[in-house]
BALUMTOR-316875 format. One record per residue (C-alpha): residue number from 1; residue in one letter; x, y, z. Coordinates in steps of 0.25 Angstrom, whole numbers, plus 2048, in hexadecimal, padded with zeros to 3 digits. Example, Ala and Ser with C-alpha at 12.3 -4.5 7.8 and 13.67 -1.06 7.14 Angstrom:
% residues 2
+-----+---------+-----+-----+-----+
| num | residuo |  px |  py |  pz |
+-----+---------+-----+-----+-----+
|   1 |       A | 831 | 7EE | 81F |
|   2 |       S | 837 | 7FC | 81D |
+-----+---------+-----+-----+-----+
% end
This chain:
% residues 244
+-----+---------+-----+-----+-----+
| num | residuo |  px |  py |  pz |
+-----+---------+-----+-----+-----+
|   1 |       M | 36D | 995 | 3E9 |
|   2 |       S | 365 | 9A0 | 3E2 |
|   3 |       A | 36C | 9AD | 3E0 |
|   4 |       P | 367 | 9B9 | 3EA |
|   5 |       S | 35C | 9C0 | 3E4 |
|   6 |       T | 356 | 9CE | 3E5 |
|   7 |       P | 348 | 9D3 | 3E2 |
|   8 |       F | 34D | 9DB | 3D6 |
|   9 |       L | 354 | 9D0 | 3CF |
|  10 |       R | 34C | 9C9 | 3C3 |
|  11 |       E | 344 | 9BD | 3C8 |
|  12 |       D | 34A | 9B4 | 3BE |
|  13 |       L | 358 | 9B8 | 3C3 |
|  14 |       R | 356 | 9B6 | 3D2 |
|  15 |       D | 35D | 9A8 | 3D2 |
|  16 |       F | 367 | 9AC | 3C7 |
|  17 |       A | 375 | 9A9 | 3CB |
|  18 |       G | 37C | 9B0 | 3BF |
|  19 |       Y | 388 | 9AA | 3B7 |
|  20 |       A | 392 | 9A2 | 3BE |
|  21 |       S | 39F | 99B | 3B9 |
|  22 |       A | 3AA | 993 | 3BF |
|  23 |       R | 3B4 | 99F | 3BE |
|  24 |       M | 3AC | 9A7 | 3C7 |
|  25 |       Q | 3AF | 99C | 3D2 |
|  26 |       V | 3BE | 99C | 3CF |
|  27 |       V | 3C2 | 9AB | 3CD |
|  28 |       D | 3D1 | 9A9 | 3CE |
|  29 |       A | 3D3 | 99E | 3C4 |
|  30 |       V | 3DE | 9A0 | 3BA |
|  31 |       V | 3D8 | 997 | 3AF |
|  32 |       R | 3C9 | 997 | 3AE |
|  33 |       L | 3C5 | 98F | 3A2 |
|  34 |       D | 3B7 | 98E | 3A6 |
|  35 |       A | 3B6 | 99D | 3A2 |
|  36 |       N | 3BE | 99B | 395 |
|  37 |       E | 3C8 | 9A5 | 39A |
|  38 |       S | 3D6 | 9A4 | 393 |
|  39 |       P | 3E1 | 99F | 39C |
|  40 |       W | 3EB | 9A5 | 393 |
|  41 |       P | 3F0 | 9B3 | 390 |
|  42 |       G | 3E7 | 9BC | 389 |
|  43 |       A | 3E9 | 9C6 | 37E |
|  44 |       D | 3F1 | 9CF | 387 |
|  45 |       G | 3FB | 9C3 | 388 |
|  46 |       E | 3FC | 9C4 | 397 |
|  47 |       G | 3F0 | 9BB | 39B |
|  48 |       S | 3E9 | 9C7 | 3A3 |
|  49 |       A | 3DE | 9C0 | 3AB |
|  50 |       W | 3D5 | 9CD | 3A9 |
|  51 |       L | 3D5 | 9CA | 39A |
|  52 |       R | 3D4 | 9BB | 399 |
|  53 |       C | 3CB | 9B8 | 3A5 |
|  54 |       Y | 3BC | 9BC | 3A7 |
|  55 |       P | 3BB | 9C7 | 3B2 |
|  56 |       D | 3B4 | 9C6 | 3BF |
|  57 |       P | 3A6 | 9CD | 3BD |
|  58 |       Q | 3A7 | 9D2 | 3CB |
|  59 |       P | 3B5 | 9D5 | 3CE |
|  60 |       P | 3B7 | 9D5 | 3DD |
|  61 |       A | 3C1 | 9E0 | 3DD |
|  62 |       L | 3B8 | 9E9 | 3D4 |
|  63 |       V | 3AB | 9E6 | 3DC |
|  64 |       A | 3B3 | 9E9 | 3E9 |
|  65 |       G | 3B8 | 9F6 | 3E3 |
|  66 |       L | 3AB | 9FB | 3DE |
|  67 |       A | 3A5 | 9F7 | 3EC |
|  68 |       G | 3AF | A00 | 3F3 |
|  69 |       L | 3AE | A0B | 3E9 |
|  70 |       Y | 39F | A0C | 3EB |
|  71 |       G | 39F | A08 | 3FA |
|  72 |       V | 396 | 9FC | 3F9 |
|  73 |       A | 398 | 9ED | 3FD |
|  74 |       P | 39E | 9E4 | 3F1 |
|  75 |       E | 392 | 9DB | 3F1 |
|  76 |       R | 38A | 9E7 | 3ED |
|  77 |       V | 392 | 9EA | 3E0 |
|  78 |       L | 391 | 9E4 | 3D3 |
|  79 |       A | 39C | 9E8 | 3C9 |
|  80 |       T | 396 | 9EB | 3BB |
|  81 |       R | 39B | 9EF | 3AE |
|  82 |       G | 398 | 9FE | 3B0 |
|  83 |       S | 38A | A02 | 3B5 |
|  84 |       D | 383 | 9FC | 3A8 |
|  85 |       E | 385 | 9EE | 3AC |
|  86 |       G | 37F | 9F1 | 3B9 |
|  87 |       I | 373 | 9F7 | 3B2 |
|  88 |       D | 372 | 9EB | 3A9 |
|  89 |       L | 373 | 9E1 | 3B5 |
|  90 |       L | 368 | 9E8 | 3BD |
|  91 |       L | 35F | 9E6 | 3B1 |
|  92 |       R | 362 | 9D8 | 3AE |
|  93 |       A | 361 | 9D4 | 3BD |
|  94 |       T | 354 | 9DB | 3C0 |
|  95 |       C | 34C | 9DB | 3B3 |
|  96 |       P | 347 | 9CF | 3AC |
|  97 |       P | 34A | 9D0 | 39D |
|  98 |       G | 33F | 9D8 | 396 |
|  99 |       R | 339 | 9DB | 3A3 |
| 100 |       G | 33B | 9E4 | 3AF |
| 101 |       A | 33D | 9F3 | 3B0 |
| 102 |       I | 346 | 9FE | 3B4 |
| 103 |       V | 345 | A0D | 3B8 |
| 104 |       T | 34E | A18 | 3B3 |
| 105 |       T | 34E | A27 | 3B5 |
| 106 |       P | 352 | A2D | 3A7 |
| 107 |       P | 35A | A35 | 3A3 |
| 108 |       T | 363 | A2A | 3A8 |
| 109 |       F | 36E | A20 | 3A4 |
| 110 |       G | 369 | A18 | 398 |
| 111 |       M | 36E | A0B | 39C |
| 112 |       Y | 363 | A08 | 3A5 |
| 113 |       A | 359 | A08 | 39A |
| 114 |       V | 362 | A01 | 390 |
| 115 |       C | 365 | 9F5 | 399 |
| 116 |       A | 356 | 9F4 | 39D |
| 117 |       R | 351 | 9F5 | 38F |
| 118 |       L | 35B | 9EA | 38A |
| 119 |       H | 356 | 9E2 | 395 |
| 120 |       G | 347 | 9E4 | 392 |
| 121 |       A | 344 | 9EC | 39F |
| 122 |       R | 33B | 9F8 | 39F |
| 123 |       V | 341 | A05 | 3A1 |
| 124 |       L | 338 | A0F | 3AA |
| 125 |       E | 33D | A1D | 3A9 |
| 126 |       V | 33B | A27 | 3B4 |
| 127 |       P | 341 | A34 | 3AF |
| 128 |       L | 349 | A3D | 3B8 |
| 129 |       L | 343 | A49 | 3BD |
| 130 |       D | 349 | A57 | 3B9 |
| 131 |       D | 345 | A61 | 3C4 |
| 132 |       G | 34D | A6C | 3BE |
| 133 |       D | 35A | A6A | 3C6 |
| 134 |       G | 35D | A5C | 3C0 |
| 135 |       F | 358 | A4E | 3BF |
| 136 |       R | 353 | A45 | 3CA |
| 137 |       A | 34D | A37 | 3CA |
| 138 |       D | 33E | A36 | 3CE |
| 139 |       L | 340 | A2B | 3D8 |
| 140 |       Q | 331 | A2A | 3DB |
| 141 |       A | 32E | A28 | 3CC |
| 142 |       V | 339 | A1E | 3CB |
| 143 |       G | 334 | A16 | 3D6 |
| 144 |       D | 326 | A16 | 3D1 |
| 145 |       A | 32A | A12 | 3C3 |
| 146 |       A | 333 | A06 | 3C9 |
| 147 |       L | 327 | A01 | 3D1 |
| 148 |       A | 31D | A02 | 3C6 |
| 149 |       A | 325 | 9FB | 3BC |
| 150 |       R | 32C | 9F1 | 3C6 |
| 151 |       A | 339 | 9F6 | 3C1 |
| 152 |       R | 345 | 9EE | 3C7 |
| 153 |       L | 34F | 9F9 | 3C5 |
| 154 |       V | 34F | A08 | 3C7 |
| 155 |       F | 35B | A0F | 3C1 |
| 156 |       L | 360 | A1D | 3C7 |
| 157 |       C | 36C | A23 | 3C1 |
| 158 |       S | 372 | A2C | 3CC |
| 159 |       P | 379 | A35 | 3C8 |
| 160 |       G | 370 | A35 | 3BC |
| 161 |       N | 376 | A33 | 3AE |
| 162 |       P | 374 | A3C | 3A7 |
| 163 |       T | 36D | A45 | 3B1 |
| 164 |       G | 376 | A45 | 3BD |
| 165 |       D | 36B | A45 | 3C7 |
| 166 |       V | 36E | A3D | 3D4 |
| 167 |       V | 363 | A34 | 3DA |
| 168 |       P | 362 | A37 | 3EA |
| 169 |       L | 366 | A2B | 3F2 |
| 170 |       A | 35A | A2D | 3FA |
| 171 |       G | 351 | A2C | 3EE |
| 172 |       I | 358 | A1F | 3E9 |
| 173 |       A | 356 | A19 | 3F7 |
| 174 |       A | 348 | A1C | 3F7 |
| 175 |       L | 345 | A17 | 3E9 |
| 176 |       A | 34D | A0A | 3ED |
| 177 |       G | 344 | A08 | 3F9 |
| 178 |       R | 338 | A0A | 3F1 |
| 179 |       L | 33C | A00 | 3E7 |
| 180 |       Q | 341 | 9F6 | 3F1 |
| 181 |       G | 33F | 9E8 | 3EC |
| 182 |       E | 33A | 9ED | 3DE |
| 183 |       A | 346 | 9F3 | 3D7 |
| 184 |       L | 354 | 9F6 | 3D7 |
| 185 |       V | 358 | A05 | 3D8 |
| 186 |       V | 365 | A06 | 3CF |
| 187 |       V | 36D | A13 | 3D2 |
| 188 |       D | 377 | A15 | 3C6 |
| 189 |       E | 382 | A1E | 3CC |
| 190 |       A | 38B | A1D | 3C0 |
| 191 |       Y | 38E | A2C | 3C3 |
| 192 |       G | 38E | A2B | 3D2 |
| 193 |       E | 39C | A30 | 3D4 |
| 194 |       Y | 397 | A3E | 3CE |
| 195 |       S | 38B | A40 | 3D7 |
| 196 |       G | 391 | A43 | 3E5 |
| 197 |       V | 386 | A3B | 3EC |
| 198 |       A | 386 | A2E | 3F3 |
| 199 |       S | 384 | A21 | 3EB |
| 200 |       A | 377 | A19 | 3EB |
| 201 |       A | 380 | A0D | 3EF |
| 202 |       S | 37E | A12 | 3FD |
| 203 |       L | 36F | A0F | 3FC |
| 204 |       A | 372 | A01 | 3F6 |
| 205 |       Q | 377 | 9FC | 403 |
| 206 |       A | 36A | 9FD | 409 |
| 207 |       A | 360 | 9FB | 3FD |
| 208 |       D | 35F | 9EE | 3F6 |
| 209 |       N | 35A | 9F4 | 3E9 |
| 210 |       I | 364 | 9FF | 3E6 |
| 211 |       V | 36F | 9FC | 3DC |
| 212 |       V | 37A | A07 | 3D8 |
| 213 |       L | 382 | A07 | 3CB |
| 214 |       R | 390 | A0C | 3CB |
| 215 |       T | 39A | A0D | 3C0 |
| 216 |       L | 3A9 | A11 | 3BF |
| 217 |       S | 3A7 | A16 | 3B1 |
| 218 |       K | 3A4 | A24 | 3B4 |
| 219 |       A | 3AB | A2B | 3C0 |
| 220 |       H | 3B6 | A21 | 3C0 |
| 221 |       A | 3B9 | A22 | 3B1 |
| 222 |       L | 3B9 | A13 | 3AF |
| 223 |       A | 3AE | A11 | 3A4 |
| 224 |       G | 3B7 | A08 | 39C |
| 225 |       A | 3B8 | 9FE | 3A8 |
| 226 |       R | 3A9 | 9FC | 3A9 |
| 227 |       I | 3A8 | 9FB | 3B8 |
| 228 |       G | 39B | 9FE | 3BF |
| 229 |       C | 394 | 9F7 | 3CA |
| 230 |       A | 386 | 9F5 | 3D0 |
| 231 |       I | 385 | 9F7 | 3DF |
| 232 |       A | 379 | 9EF | 3E4 |
| 233 |       P | 374 | 9E7 | 3F0 |
| 234 |       P | 37B | 9DA | 3F1 |
| 235 |       A | 370 | 9D2 | 3EC |
| 236 |       V | 36E | 9DB | 3E0 |
| 237 |       A | 37C | 9DB | 3DD |
| 238 |       A | 37D | 9CC | 3DD |
| 239 |       A | 371 | 9CB | 3D4 |
| 240 |       L | 377 | 9D5 | 3CA |
| 241 |       R | 384 | 9CD | 3CB |
| 242 |       R | 37D | 9C0 | 3C7 |
| 243 |       C | 377 | 9C7 | 3BB |
| 244 |       Q | 384 | 9CD | 3B6 |
+-----+---------+-----+-----+-----+
% end
């Protein structure tokens, strides 16, 4: 049976099932020689499983905890190594190597362009507007650029890094509606806890092309743990999981 697809996923990955191994079917096995895991104590002398065994890429307890923290269903959560992995997975899942395009709104977080250029995707920049009281995204121009270039991803950083501007939820919803079936609108809320406004995750419940990136690195002071997540429609989250 082919994997569920989305209109945003690369055509050559529509039937891609991702990596699978026997250990994924027997998660509570003590000895897993198929994974070349040592059944004997490791360097700590105690045989700690967390050291000598491969970790679950999507630990159920972590996924459930993140879902509870952000108020969404677990099937909408993909645990990632910080927000950066979420950005990279979105590029890999939607843009064929050497092709495709994304839209960014500089000045903004540089990892969007870094991941795109490493992947060979074009980066279309729609600069933030400075109206004298601060910066704001020109969402009309963003939508125009995305449609003209057939971009698969639009990155909105809210609150902005480094500008601090917040993209209104109504504007995000309108942009997602305009790009329905054409592109994913990715809202990076790495600094969301500092904004005092509702998360765009509330919009992702009703739209199938909104993805929200969150991280525990900033407000939760857990940068060294590298824990983030992508909150997405279940079909998109499943597609990203297969590409992880």
